[in-house]
C-alpha beads as a LAMMPS data file, in Angstrom:
LAMMPS data file: protein, C-alpha beads

488 atoms
487 bonds

1 atom types
1 bond types

-500.0 500.0 xlo xhi
-500.0 500.0 ylo yhi
-500.0 500.0 zlo zhi

Masses

1 110.0

Atoms # bond

1 1 1 -89.924 187.318 -220.430
2 1 1 -90.255 183.584 -222.059
3 1 1 -91.768 181.109 -219.688
4 1 1 -91.088 177.504 -220.105
5 1 1 -91.404 174.079 -218.300
6 1 1 -89.289 171.983 -217.032
7 1 1 -88.991 168.220 -217.629
8 1 1 -90.982 167.245 -214.404
9 1 1 -93.463 169.903 -214.783
10 1 1 -92.731 172.728 -212.872
11 1 1 -92.617 176.231 -214.363
12 1 1 -89.058 178.256 -214.840
13 1 1 -88.918 181.693 -215.743
14 1 1 -86.332 182.940 -218.415
15 1 1 -85.368 186.299 -218.178
16 1 1 -84.292 188.432 -221.134
17 1 1 -81.655 191.398 -219.845
18 1 1 -78.435 193.069 -221.443
19 1 1 -78.734 190.250 -223.902
20 1 1 -77.906 187.676 -221.548
21 1 1 -80.361 184.973 -220.790
22 1 1 -80.714 184.060 -217.045
23 1 1 -82.292 181.220 -215.927
24 1 1 -84.204 182.112 -212.742
25 1 1 -86.290 179.186 -210.550
26 1 1 -85.926 175.815 -209.614
27 1 1 -83.434 173.487 -210.544
28 1 1 -81.429 176.497 -211.761
29 1 1 -78.457 176.105 -209.877
30 1 1 -78.317 172.668 -211.226
31 1 1 -77.285 174.036 -214.451
32 1 1 -73.963 172.718 -216.061
33 1 1 -71.859 175.405 -215.991
34 1 1 -72.838 176.197 -212.378
35 1 1 -71.619 173.009 -211.849
36 1 1 -68.227 173.559 -213.147
37 1 1 -67.563 176.736 -211.104
38 1 1 -68.290 174.758 -208.191
39 1 1 -66.586 171.934 -209.048
40 1 1 -63.390 174.511 -209.631
41 1 1 -63.910 176.266 -205.877
42 1 1 -63.861 173.197 -204.665
43 1 1 -60.711 172.134 -206.437
44 1 1 -59.514 175.608 -205.087
45 1 1 -60.224 175.006 -201.974
46 1 1 -58.967 171.833 -201.441
47 1 1 -55.425 172.348 -202.597
48 1 1 -55.521 175.213 -200.355
49 1 1 -56.487 173.409 -197.462
50 1 1 -53.891 170.953 -198.289
51 1 1 -50.824 173.804 -198.280
52 1 1 -52.300 174.918 -195.004
53 1 1 -51.467 171.364 -193.563
54 1 1 -48.516 171.186 -194.734
55 1 1 -46.372 173.702 -194.646
56 1 1 -46.722 174.202 -190.754
57 1 1 -44.963 170.502 -191.199
58 1 1 -42.713 171.687 -193.834
59 1 1 -41.693 174.966 -191.604
60 1 1 -40.822 172.582 -188.902
61 1 1 -38.371 170.602 -190.966
62 1 1 -36.818 173.238 -191.797
63 1 1 -33.102 174.352 -190.990
64 1 1 -34.255 176.539 -188.146
65 1 1 -32.953 180.245 -186.942
66 1 1 -29.328 181.610 -188.162
67 1 1 -27.748 184.273 -189.262
68 1 1 -25.547 184.612 -192.557
69 1 1 -24.080 187.022 -194.899
70 1 1 -22.003 188.362 -197.869
71 1 1 -18.596 189.713 -197.206
72 1 1 -17.707 191.575 -200.125
73 1 1 -14.943 194.247 -201.361
74 1 1 -15.604 196.073 -203.949
75 1 1 -17.639 193.947 -206.032
76 1 1 -15.142 190.885 -204.943
77 1 1 -15.435 188.467 -202.249
78 1 1 -12.970 188.420 -199.225
79 1 1 -12.476 185.209 -198.255
80 1 1 -11.144 183.527 -194.427
81 1 1 -12.658 186.056 -192.105
82 1 1 -13.735 184.922 -188.857
83 1 1 -17.187 185.574 -187.270
84 1 1 -18.489 184.992 -184.301
85 1 1 -22.022 184.632 -183.054
86 1 1 -22.640 185.162 -178.849
87 1 1 -25.857 185.324 -177.250
88 1 1 -27.059 188.547 -175.278
89 1 1 -25.456 186.800 -172.371
90 1 1 -22.263 187.098 -174.007
91 1 1 -22.098 183.209 -174.092
92 1 1 -20.359 182.395 -177.953
93 1 1 -23.243 181.047 -179.917
94 1 1 -20.370 179.693 -182.956
95 1 1 -17.934 180.640 -185.080
96 1 1 -17.604 180.665 -189.004
97 1 1 -15.228 181.866 -191.572
98 1 1 -16.095 183.329 -195.331
99 1 1 -16.245 180.663 -198.181
100 1 1 -14.726 181.724 -201.112
101 1 1 -17.728 183.575 -202.345
102 1 1 -17.815 185.432 -199.384
103 1 1 -20.924 183.752 -197.506
104 1 1 -21.140 182.397 -193.861
105 1 1 -23.822 181.284 -191.381
106 1 1 -23.853 180.417 -188.097
107 1 1 -27.403 178.533 -186.820
108 1 1 -28.280 179.984 -183.605
109 1 1 -30.618 177.526 -180.695
110 1 1 -33.760 180.110 -181.255
111 1 1 -35.288 183.398 -181.706
112 1 1 -33.736 185.690 -179.397
113 1 1 -30.961 189.132 -179.971
114 1 1 -27.602 188.154 -180.668
115 1 1 -23.982 190.061 -180.873
116 1 1 -21.921 189.467 -184.349
117 1 1 -18.538 190.203 -184.216
118 1 1 -16.160 190.352 -187.125
119 1 1 -12.402 189.832 -186.352
120 1 1 -10.711 192.529 -188.091
121 1 1 -7.264 190.598 -187.875
122 1 1 -8.648 187.973 -189.937
123 1 1 -9.023 190.568 -192.849
124 1 1 -6.928 189.957 -195.970
125 1 1 -4.145 192.770 -196.726
126 1 1 -6.011 193.665 -199.513
127 1 1 -9.208 194.504 -197.526
128 1 1 -8.520 197.964 -195.927
129 1 1 -10.915 197.315 -192.571
130 1 1 -14.439 197.182 -191.527
131 1 1 -16.633 200.201 -191.011
132 1 1 -17.895 198.113 -188.224
133 1 1 -16.487 194.925 -186.344
134 1 1 -19.801 194.860 -184.452
135 1 1 -23.575 194.552 -185.333
136 1 1 -26.223 193.650 -182.679
137 1 1 -29.459 191.804 -183.908
138 1 1 -32.936 190.509 -183.037
139 1 1 -33.507 187.013 -184.803
140 1 1 -37.272 185.958 -185.277
141 1 1 -38.808 182.561 -185.438
142 1 1 -37.882 180.638 -188.615
143 1 1 -35.903 183.079 -189.681
144 1 1 -32.711 183.298 -191.187
145 1 1 -31.430 186.830 -190.425
146 1 1 -29.309 188.614 -193.050
147 1 1 -26.240 190.649 -191.498
148 1 1 -23.613 192.429 -193.758
149 1 1 -20.625 193.800 -192.766
150 1 1 -19.208 197.101 -194.340
151 1 1 -15.520 196.303 -195.647
152 1 1 -13.875 199.473 -195.693
153 1 1 -12.090 202.310 -193.463
154 1 1 -12.397 201.447 -190.057
155 1 1 -14.149 203.822 -187.342
156 1 1 -11.999 206.006 -185.239
157 1 1 -10.369 205.127 -182.066
158 1 1 -12.995 205.611 -179.333
159 1 1 -15.808 205.458 -181.653
160 1 1 -18.556 203.161 -180.625
161 1 1 -19.325 200.650 -182.739
162 1 1 -22.755 198.968 -181.094
163 1 1 -24.043 198.937 -184.910
164 1 1 -27.838 199.334 -184.189
165 1 1 -27.905 201.830 -181.238
166 1 1 -25.075 203.959 -182.144
167 1 1 -26.427 207.723 -183.282
168 1 1 -24.009 209.654 -185.950
169 1 1 -22.308 212.906 -184.784
170 1 1 -23.280 216.278 -186.877
171 1 1 -19.359 215.221 -188.230
172 1 1 -19.895 211.902 -189.342
173 1 1 -21.105 210.747 -192.807
174 1 1 -21.073 206.756 -192.583
175 1 1 -23.498 204.132 -193.799
176 1 1 -25.076 200.764 -191.820
177 1 1 -25.668 198.181 -193.540
178 1 1 -27.599 194.716 -192.015
179 1 1 -28.962 196.471 -188.875
180 1 1 -32.129 197.770 -187.883
181 1 1 -32.117 200.995 -187.948
182 1 1 -32.943 201.304 -191.265
183 1 1 -36.277 199.295 -190.657
184 1 1 -36.986 195.867 -192.454
185 1 1 -35.336 197.017 -195.226
186 1 1 -32.498 197.486 -194.041
187 1 1 -31.947 193.739 -192.799
188 1 1 -31.751 192.256 -195.945
189 1 1 -29.356 194.715 -197.645
190 1 1 -30.131 198.015 -198.239
191 1 1 -27.394 200.918 -197.809
192 1 1 -29.010 203.134 -195.434
193 1 1 -26.612 206.312 -195.685
194 1 1 -27.096 208.165 -192.518
195 1 1 -26.416 212.044 -192.437
196 1 1 -27.312 215.776 -191.195
197 1 1 -29.134 218.155 -191.970
198 1 1 -29.914 218.945 -195.617
199 1 1 -27.594 216.653 -197.144
200 1 1 -29.945 213.497 -195.024
201 1 1 -33.015 215.430 -196.522
202 1 1 -31.229 214.922 -200.108
203 1 1 -30.363 211.168 -199.448
204 1 1 -33.600 210.472 -198.189
205 1 1 -35.004 212.408 -201.166
206 1 1 -33.250 210.358 -203.762
207 1 1 -34.233 207.040 -201.713
208 1 1 -37.675 207.553 -201.674
209 1 1 -37.371 208.733 -205.396
210 1 1 -35.989 205.196 -206.186
211 1 1 -38.821 203.629 -203.734
212 1 1 -41.585 205.365 -205.844
213 1 1 -40.440 204.526 -208.967
214 1 1 -40.522 200.463 -207.926
215 1 1 -44.052 201.066 -206.785
216 1 1 -44.961 202.751 -210.012
217 1 1 -44.395 199.640 -211.812
218 1 1 -46.268 197.477 -209.279
219 1 1 -49.488 199.640 -209.339
220 1 1 -49.207 200.357 -212.858
221 1 1 -50.408 196.755 -213.834
222 1 1 -53.266 197.210 -210.772
223 1 1 -54.514 200.412 -212.170
224 1 1 -54.982 199.518 -215.658
225 1 1 -56.303 195.940 -214.448
226 1 1 -58.995 197.957 -212.637
227 1 1 -59.335 199.950 -215.270
228 1 1 -60.305 197.689 -218.167
229 1 1 -62.385 195.289 -215.733
230 1 1 -63.495 196.680 -212.868
231 1 1 -61.915 193.818 -210.907
232 1 1 -59.640 195.103 -206.828
233 1 1 -56.873 192.500 -207.685
234 1 1 -56.566 191.634 -203.486
235 1 1 -54.154 188.800 -204.986
236 1 1 -52.284 191.822 -206.995
237 1 1 -49.168 191.980 -204.096
238 1 1 -48.306 188.427 -204.556
239 1 1 -48.076 188.868 -208.603
240 1 1 -45.530 191.020 -207.020
241 1 1 -43.769 188.187 -205.228
242 1 1 -44.078 185.701 -207.962
243 1 1 -41.347 187.547 -209.847
244 1 1 -38.872 187.622 -206.703
245 1 1 -39.484 184.051 -205.827
246 1 1 -39.092 183.245 -209.648
247 1 1 -36.342 185.206 -209.738
248 1 1 -34.812 183.947 -206.142
249 1 1 -35.275 180.325 -207.039
250 1 1 -33.399 180.234 -210.313
251 1 1 -30.636 181.964 -208.579
252 1 1 -29.882 179.170 -206.194
253 1 1 -30.265 177.210 -208.884
254 1 1 -26.928 178.757 -210.218
255 1 1 -28.568 181.661 -212.470
256 1 1 -26.548 184.533 -212.677
257 1 1 -29.361 186.954 -211.169
258 1 1 -29.650 188.859 -214.076
259 1 1 -30.181 186.127 -216.318
260 1 1 -32.648 185.066 -213.702
261 1 1 -34.487 188.466 -213.387
262 1 1 -35.120 188.229 -217.047
263 1 1 -36.319 185.124 -217.285
264 1 1 -38.919 185.881 -213.699
265 1 1 -40.043 188.632 -215.694
266 1 1 -41.068 186.156 -218.436
267 1 1 -42.356 183.967 -216.387
268 1 1 -44.868 186.278 -214.261
269 1 1 -45.742 187.629 -217.358
270 1 1 -47.174 184.122 -219.209
271 1 1 -48.560 183.782 -215.445
272 1 1 -50.536 186.809 -215.771
273 1 1 -51.819 185.343 -218.606
274 1 1 -52.546 181.741 -217.305
275 1 1 -54.618 183.795 -215.387
276 1 1 -56.737 185.775 -217.089
277 1 1 -57.054 183.006 -219.340
278 1 1 -57.912 180.008 -217.632
279 1 1 -59.587 182.249 -214.532
280 1 1 -60.859 185.569 -214.521
281 1 1 -61.433 185.319 -218.046
282 1 1 -64.564 182.033 -217.363
283 1 1 -65.776 184.167 -214.129
284 1 1 -65.951 186.847 -216.436
285 1 1 -68.185 184.673 -218.989
286 1 1 -70.378 183.095 -215.989
287 1 1 -70.937 186.610 -215.746
288 1 1 -69.485 187.211 -211.920
289 1 1 -70.528 190.324 -209.836
290 1 1 -67.897 192.285 -209.002
291 1 1 -67.953 191.758 -205.130
292 1 1 -67.549 188.482 -206.346
293 1 1 -64.741 188.311 -208.182
294 1 1 -62.149 190.604 -205.309
295 1 1 -63.558 187.933 -202.627
296 1 1 -62.267 185.404 -204.746
297 1 1 -58.605 187.844 -205.513
298 1 1 -58.369 187.223 -201.583
299 1 1 -58.940 183.317 -201.589
300 1 1 -56.147 183.482 -204.414
301 1 1 -54.171 186.105 -202.602
302 1 1 -54.252 183.792 -199.374
303 1 1 -53.403 180.349 -201.403
304 1 1 -50.364 182.204 -203.345
305 1 1 -49.055 183.289 -199.911
306 1 1 -49.125 180.204 -198.021
307 1 1 -47.507 178.309 -200.794
308 1 1 -45.020 180.442 -201.198
309 1 1 -44.086 180.293 -197.762
310 1 1 -44.872 176.752 -198.527
311 1 1 -41.945 176.854 -201.173
312 1 1 -39.395 179.131 -199.750
313 1 1 -39.890 179.081 -195.777
314 1 1 -40.563 181.702 -193.409
315 1 1 -37.113 183.557 -193.172
316 1 1 -36.208 185.935 -195.544
317 1 1 -33.987 184.970 -198.515
318 1 1 -31.229 187.065 -200.449
319 1 1 -30.032 187.312 -203.568
320 1 1 -26.210 185.723 -203.937
321 1 1 -25.392 189.340 -205.962
322 1 1 -25.805 193.172 -206.194
323 1 1 -27.174 192.685 -202.354
324 1 1 -24.277 195.088 -201.100
325 1 1 -22.659 197.889 -202.752
326 1 1 -20.340 200.331 -201.780
327 1 1 -21.926 203.800 -202.650
328 1 1 -20.861 206.267 -204.821
329 1 1 -21.493 209.918 -204.475
330 1 1 -23.417 212.158 -206.942
331 1 1 -22.528 215.845 -204.903
332 1 1 -24.148 215.419 -201.603
333 1 1 -26.566 212.440 -201.913
334 1 1 -25.189 208.969 -202.534
335 1 1 -26.133 206.104 -204.225
336 1 1 -25.376 202.888 -205.296
337 1 1 -24.766 201.633 -208.770
338 1 1 -27.281 198.827 -208.553
339 1 1 -30.004 201.459 -207.433
340 1 1 -28.720 203.833 -210.755
341 1 1 -29.730 200.933 -213.104
342 1 1 -32.742 200.032 -211.283
343 1 1 -34.376 203.430 -211.190
344 1 1 -33.350 203.425 -214.914
345 1 1 -34.587 200.843 -216.013
346 1 1 -38.462 201.839 -213.986
347 1 1 -38.324 205.115 -216.106
348 1 1 -37.377 203.767 -218.664
349 1 1 -40.543 201.500 -218.727
350 1 1 -42.824 203.886 -217.779
351 1 1 -41.963 206.263 -220.101
352 1 1 -42.818 202.945 -222.627
353 1 1 -46.183 201.877 -220.958
354 1 1 -47.530 205.946 -221.211
355 1 1 -45.879 206.096 -225.051
356 1 1 -47.787 202.671 -226.074
357 1 1 -50.989 203.667 -224.270
358 1 1 -51.095 206.818 -226.271
359 1 1 -49.469 205.818 -229.374
360 1 1 -50.061 201.923 -230.788
361 1 1 -53.355 200.578 -231.805
362 1 1 -53.306 198.201 -228.268
363 1 1 -52.908 201.570 -226.230
364 1 1 -55.143 203.316 -227.645
365 1 1 -58.133 199.858 -227.332
366 1 1 -56.911 199.897 -223.707
367 1 1 -58.147 202.940 -223.280
368 1 1 -61.481 202.613 -225.070
369 1 1 -62.172 199.463 -223.016
370 1 1 -61.301 201.154 -219.631
371 1 1 -63.564 204.078 -221.319
372 1 1 -66.135 202.197 -221.837
373 1 1 -66.627 198.048 -222.846
374 1 1 -69.490 198.096 -224.065
375 1 1 -68.876 200.865 -226.854
376 1 1 -65.581 199.397 -227.175
377 1 1 -66.963 196.304 -228.107
378 1 1 -69.781 197.533 -230.753
379 1 1 -66.960 199.676 -232.329
380 1 1 -64.637 196.386 -233.543
381 1 1 -62.219 196.162 -230.444
382 1 1 -61.433 192.751 -229.418
383 1 1 -62.573 193.376 -225.310
384 1 1 -60.977 190.029 -224.274
385 1 1 -57.934 190.248 -226.269
386 1 1 -57.463 193.451 -224.631
387 1 1 -57.878 192.493 -220.924
388 1 1 -55.056 189.514 -222.048
389 1 1 -52.758 191.781 -222.906
390 1 1 -53.809 194.126 -220.161
391 1 1 -52.698 190.809 -217.540
392 1 1 -49.926 189.474 -218.782
393 1 1 -47.979 193.060 -218.887
394 1 1 -49.530 194.481 -215.894
395 1 1 -47.786 191.118 -214.202
396 1 1 -44.698 191.316 -215.741
397 1 1 -44.233 194.856 -214.358
398 1 1 -45.670 193.689 -211.036
399 1 1 -42.815 190.544 -211.024
400 1 1 -40.105 193.174 -211.969
401 1 1 -41.057 195.418 -209.581
402 1 1 -40.309 192.057 -207.189
403 1 1 -37.277 191.306 -208.019
404 1 1 -36.378 194.750 -207.270
405 1 1 -37.707 195.313 -204.300
406 1 1 -36.113 191.878 -203.455
407 1 1 -32.718 193.259 -204.089
408 1 1 -32.818 195.692 -202.285
409 1 1 -34.765 194.248 -198.969
410 1 1 -35.064 190.365 -199.672
411 1 1 -37.220 188.028 -200.417
412 1 1 -39.605 186.664 -198.053
413 1 1 -43.795 185.036 -198.307
414 1 1 -45.110 188.430 -196.578
415 1 1 -43.913 190.999 -198.772
416 1 1 -47.173 191.516 -201.084
417 1 1 -48.641 191.820 -198.249
418 1 1 -46.738 194.578 -196.819
419 1 1 -46.618 196.348 -200.372
420 1 1 -49.923 195.909 -201.558
421 1 1 -51.386 198.589 -199.255
422 1 1 -49.175 201.024 -200.724
423 1 1 -49.783 200.113 -204.013
424 1 1 -53.320 200.470 -203.321
425 1 1 -52.370 203.930 -201.385
426 1 1 -50.245 205.005 -204.818
427 1 1 -53.190 204.037 -207.103
428 1 1 -56.160 205.731 -205.989
429 1 1 -54.036 208.854 -204.611
430 1 1 -52.846 209.005 -208.411
431 1 1 -56.411 207.880 -209.485
432 1 1 -57.866 204.557 -209.637
433 1 1 -58.270 203.180 -213.466
434 1 1 -55.780 205.285 -215.104
435 1 1 -52.090 204.733 -216.241
436 1 1 -50.709 207.871 -215.624
437 1 1 -52.442 207.897 -211.780
438 1 1 -50.532 205.303 -210.650
439 1 1 -47.430 206.751 -211.819
440 1 1 -48.200 210.390 -210.035
441 1 1 -49.572 208.442 -206.910
442 1 1 -46.231 206.314 -206.433
443 1 1 -43.848 208.716 -206.945
444 1 1 -45.531 210.385 -204.320
445 1 1 -45.892 208.255 -201.617
446 1 1 -42.636 206.673 -202.186
447 1 1 -41.016 210.018 -201.840
448 1 1 -43.171 210.710 -198.900
449 1 1 -42.588 207.851 -196.663
450 1 1 -38.784 208.109 -196.749
451 1 1 -38.950 212.000 -196.428
452 1 1 -40.848 211.512 -193.506
453 1 1 -38.393 209.605 -191.422
454 1 1 -37.032 212.350 -190.596
455 1 1 -39.182 214.111 -188.602
456 1 1 -41.314 210.881 -187.331
457 1 1 -39.814 206.825 -186.681
458 1 1 -39.393 204.888 -188.950
459 1 1 -42.469 202.427 -187.592
460 1 1 -44.969 205.423 -188.348
461 1 1 -43.991 206.942 -191.788
462 1 1 -46.337 204.339 -193.534
463 1 1 -48.971 205.184 -191.132
464 1 1 -48.280 208.880 -192.135
465 1 1 -48.908 208.148 -195.929
466 1 1 -51.727 207.417 -195.316
467 1 1 -52.860 209.894 -193.094
468 1 1 -52.254 212.432 -195.947
469 1 1 -53.838 209.838 -198.430
470 1 1 -56.622 210.326 -196.426
471 1 1 -56.097 214.384 -196.764
472 1 1 -56.053 214.625 -200.186
473 1 1 -58.976 212.483 -201.750
474 1 1 -61.175 214.260 -198.869
475 1 1 -60.704 217.792 -201.261
476 1 1 -59.747 215.760 -204.850
477 1 1 -61.928 212.429 -203.940
478 1 1 -61.082 211.288 -207.520
479 1 1 -57.495 211.253 -206.465
480 1 1 -55.265 213.486 -208.322
481 1 1 -55.392 212.397 -212.097
482 1 1 -58.675 211.379 -211.674
483 1 1 -62.038 212.047 -213.599
484 1 1 -65.199 213.603 -211.836
485 1 1 -67.835 211.340 -211.608
486 1 1 -71.375 211.883 -211.528
487 1 1 -73.657 210.154 -209.102
488 1 1 -77.045 208.951 -208.639

Bonds

1 1 1 2
2 1 2 3
3 1 3 4
4 1 4 5
5 1 5 6
6 1 6 7
7 1 7 8
8 1 8 9
9 1 9 10
10 1 10 11
11 1 11 12
12 1 12 13
13 1 13 14
14 1 14 15
15 1 15 16
16 1 16 17
17 1 17 18
18 1 18 19
19 1 19 20
20 1 20 21
21 1 21 22
22 1 22 23
23 1 23 24
24 1 24 25
25 1 25 26
26 1 26 27
27 1 27 28
28 1 28 29
29 1 29 30
30 1 30 31
31 1 31 32
32 1 32 33
33 1 33 34
34 1 34 35
35 1 35 36
36 1 36 37
37 1 37 38
38 1 38 39
39 1 39 40
40 1 40 41
41 1 41 42
42 1 42 43
43 1 43 44
44 1 44 45
45 1 45 46
46 1 46 47
47 1 47 48
48 1 48 49
49 1 49 50
50 1 50 51
51 1 51 52
52 1 52 53
53 1 53 54
54 1 54 55
55 1 55 56
56 1 56 57
57 1 57 58
58 1 58 59
59 1 59 60
60 1 60 61
61 1 61 62
62 1 62 63
63 1 63 64
64 1 64 65
65 1 65 66
66 1 66 67
67 1 67 68
68 1 68 69
69 1 69 70
70 1 70 71
71 1 71 72
72 1 72 73
73 1 73 74
74 1 74 75
75 1 75 76
76 1 76 77
77 1 77 78
78 1 78 79
79 1 79 80
80 1 80 81
81 1 81 82
82 1 82 83
83 1 83 84
84 1 84 85
85 1 85 86
86 1 86 87
87 1 87 88
88 1 88 89
89 1 89 90
90 1 90 91
91 1 91 92
92 1 92 93
93 1 93 94
94 1 94 95
95 1 95 96
96 1 96 97
97 1 97 98
98 1 98 99
99 1 99 100
100 1 100 101
101 1 101 102
102 1 102 103
103 1 103 104
104 1 104 105
105 1 105 106
106 1 106 107
107 1 107 108
108 1 108 109
109 1 109 110
110 1 110 111
111 1 111 112
112 1 112 113
113 1 113 114
114 1 114 115
115 1 115 116
116 1 116 117
117 1 117 118
118 1 118 119
119 1 119 120
120 1 120 121
121 1 121 122
122 1 122 123
123 1 123 124
124 1 124 125
125 1 125 126
126 1 126 127
127 1 127 128
128 1 128 129
129 1 129 130
130 1 130 131
131 1 131 132
132 1 132 133
133 1 133 134
134 1 134 135
135 1 135 136
136 1 136 137
137 1 137 138
138 1 138 139
139 1 139 140
140 1 140 141
141 1 141 142
142 1 142 143
143 1 143 144
144 1 144 145
145 1 145 146
146 1 146 147
147 1 147 148
148 1 148 149
149 1 149 150
150 1 150 151
151 1 151 152
152 1 152 153
153 1 153 154
154 1 154 155
155 1 155 156
156 1 156 157
157 1 157 158
158 1 158 159
159 1 159 160
160 1 160 161
161 1 161 162
162 1 162 163
163 1 163 164
164 1 164 165
165 1 165 166
166 1 166 167
167 1 167 168
168 1 168 169
169 1 169 170
170 1 170 171
171 1 171 172
172 1 172 173
173 1 173 174
174 1 174 175
175 1 175 176
176 1 176 177
177 1 177 178
178 1 178 179
179 1 179 180
180 1 180 181
181 1 181 182
182 1 182 183
183 1 183 184
184 1 184 185
185 1 185 186
186 1 186 187
187 1 187 188
188 1 188 189
189 1 189 190
190 1 190 191
191 1 191 192
192 1 192 193
193 1 193 194
194 1 194 195
195 1 195 196
196 1 196 197
197 1 197 198
198 1 198 199
199 1 199 200
200 1 200 201
201 1 201 202
202 1 202 203
203 1 203 204
204 1 204 205
205 1 205 206
206 1 206 207
207 1 207 208
208 1 208 209
209 1 209 210
210 1 210 211
211 1 211 212
212 1 212 213
213 1 213 214
214 1 214 215
215 1 215 216
216 1 216 217
217 1 217 218
218 1 218 219
219 1 219 220
220 1 220 221
221 1 221 222
222 1 222 223
223 1 223 224
224 1 224 225
225 1 225 226
226 1 226 227
227 1 227 228
228 1 228 229
229 1 229 230
230 1 230 231
231 1 231 232
232 1 232 233
233 1 233 234
234 1 234 235
235 1 235 236
236 1 236 237
237 1 237 238
238 1 238 239
239 1 239 240
240 1 240 241
241 1 241 242
242 1 242 243
243 1 243 244
244 1 244 245
245 1 245 246
246 1 246 247
247 1 247 248
248 1 248 249
249 1 249 250
250 1 250 251
251 1 251 252
252 1 252 253
253 1 253 254
254 1 254 255
255 1 255 256
256 1 256 257
257 1 257 258
258 1 258 259
259 1 259 260
260 1 260 261
261 1 261 262
262 1 262 263
263 1 263 264
264 1 264 265
265 1 265 266
266 1 266 267
267 1 267 268
268 1 268 269
269 1 269 270
270 1 270 271
271 1 271 272
272 1 272 273
273 1 273 274
274 1 274 275
275 1 275 276
276 1 276 277
277 1 277 278
278 1 278 279
279 1 279 280
280 1 280 281
281 1 281 282
282 1 282 283
283 1 283 284
284 1 284 285
285 1 285 286
286 1 286 287
287 1 287 288
288 1 288 289
289 1 289 290
290 1 290 291
291 1 291 292
292 1 292 293
293 1 293 294
294 1 294 295
295 1 295 296
296 1 296 297
297 1 297 298
298 1 298 299
299 1 299 300
300 1 300 301
301 1 301 302
302 1 302 303
303 1 303 304
304 1 304 305
305 1 305 306
306 1 306 307
307 1 307 308
308 1 308 309
309 1 309 310
310 1 310 311
311 1 311 312
312 1 312 313
313 1 313 314
314 1 314 315
315 1 315 316
316 1 316 317
317 1 317 318
318 1 318 319
319 1 319 320
320 1 320 321
321 1 321 322
322 1 322 323
323 1 323 324
324 1 324 325
325 1 325 326
326 1 326 327
327 1 327 328
328 1 328 329
329 1 329 330
330 1 330 331
331 1 331 332
332 1 332 333
333 1 333 334
334 1 334 335
335 1 335 336
336 1 336 337
337 1 337 338
338 1 338 339
339 1 339 340
340 1 340 341
341 1 341 342
342 1 342 343
343 1 343 344
344 1 344 345
345 1 345 346
346 1 346 347
347 1 347 348
348 1 348 349
349 1 349 350
350 1 350 351
351 1 351 352
352 1 352 353
353 1 353 354
354 1 354 355
355 1 355 356
356 1 356 357
357 1 357 358
358 1 358 359
359 1 359 360
360 1 360 361
361 1 361 362
362 1 362 363
363 1 363 364
364 1 364 365
365 1 365 366
366 1 366 367
367 1 367 368
368 1 368 369
369 1 369 370
370 1 370 371
371 1 371 372
372 1 372 373
373 1 373 374
374 1 374 375
375 1 375 376
376 1 376 377
377 1 377 378
378 1 378 379
379 1 379 380
380 1 380 381
381 1 381 382
382 1 382 383
383 1 383 384
384 1 384 385
385 1 385 386
386 1 386 387
387 1 387 388
388 1 388 389
389 1 389 390
390 1 390 391
391 1 391 392
392 1 392 393
393 1 393 394
394 1 394 395
395 1 395 396
396 1 396 397
397 1 397 398
398 1 398 399
399 1 399 400
400 1 400 401
401 1 401 402
402 1 402 403
403 1 403 404
404 1 404 405
405 1 405 406
406 1 406 407
407 1 407 408
408 1 408 409
409 1 409 410
410 1 410 411
411 1 411 412
412 1 412 413
413 1 413 414
414 1 414 415
415 1 415 416
416 1 416 417
417 1 417 418
418 1 418 419
419 1 419 420
420 1 420 421
421 1 421 422
422 1 422 423
423 1 423 424
424 1 424 425
425 1 425 426
426 1 426 427
427 1 427 428
428 1 428 429
429 1 429 430
430 1 430 431
431 1 431 432
432 1 432 433
433 1 433 434
434 1 434 435
435 1 435 436
436 1 436 437
437 1 437 438
438 1 438 439
439 1 439 440
440 1 440 441
441 1 441 442
442 1 442 443
443 1 443 444
444 1 444 445
445 1 445 446
446 1 446 447
447 1 447 448
448 1 448 449
449 1 449 450
450 1 450 451
451 1 451 452
452 1 452 453
453 1 453 454
454 1 454 455
455 1 455 456
456 1 456 457
457 1 457 458
458 1 458 459
459 1 459 460
460 1 460 461
461 1 461 462
462 1 462 463
463 1 463 464
464 1 464 465
465 1 465 466
466 1 466 467
467 1 467 468
468 1 468 469
469 1 469 470
470 1 470 471
471 1 471 472
472 1 472 473
473 1 473 474
474 1 474 475
475 1 475 476
476 1 476 477
477 1 477 478
478 1 478 479
479 1 479 480
480 1 480 481
481 1 481 482
482 1 482 483
483 1 483 484
484 1 484 485
485 1 485 486
486 1 486 487
487 1 487 488
């Protein structure tokens, strides 16, 4: 302990602890570093306040509620088909014809229940018919609701076609797209295949496997960042949304979806690098406590969330390609080519990360930093460089997972908040801070969520996985692949 007197004669104490010199006593709060941090936080709060004030005005100036979609057959747009929207009491709201790219849109007067009818008589000769020509849907405030009709063999005579409320018989094998029977995901274009018995279980398993693989990409960055820095990043959901929104904006600017997805993934990685170098690293150097960093991450999450709402609005947007595809049959299960490609990419990337962590120099350094940062630094490892690489790769993977979620569910500013809970559940279940634990936990969560819909209502499937999470942690608190730690 060193004693020192300030310029005005008042005593000040310099404490030496952990090789860092910290100043306490009168006048310590006025150091240049603290003043600079205060200015940064003040500027962040000012920008957040501006966004919060401007966002409602921007939302009020938007296009309001609409119902729209894209009509395709065998990946080719269907043009000149008449689609009519009526209100719940049967009053006609508007009519639209599909454009050259298959798109159509009908503005509605406000939120409420509507019936969307496709006039099958206007289908061209190249289209065999429509599976269901009537869909009932609900439009929420400031929502651009997506309704998708599946072009194919028409329903049999005498079969009901209420769109959302019909219950398939045991002999039926039908696909319902753009309705609410599949929850929030199917509203934006997920291909939902309703079967019966063991086939339905197999179909739900395939959907859960796809969901778990995408969730694994999303959770990998969160787990690695926690392992190397100890930060519980509540803004990770918005990093997922960043990739989806970047790809959406590039796609709306005229770029093909695949090119937009590749560029958006690169932009996500650059965003993660910039976040660490310009924001989180200076906070770690202060040093700022982990609790304070966690609270700051909540503020960053809110800022990015409402900034996203300001940019894309409060409705749900979709990409102009790969929104709907006719499923192909692989044995008793049905899946689209899009989903097969997504699952293949996820498996390849997860395997690449696992091999990089075990076989490459930077991977071994990452594991060393996660195990003991101080010892890793003493052995010559550049800890800051390793953490920056983790932020860059983790945010890039999170952005790519957001793009995949956007292809299946559509893009809206709240998707990060919904996904974040499941990402936390997956990483905690697998073992927080371990890459392999995040992968395993994500697969367990994804498969359980989808297959639980076989026995519980779809609205409760997320709650069910949290109950299972609690039960598993009661038996194994460190998670499936986590290590036991001594406390006390």
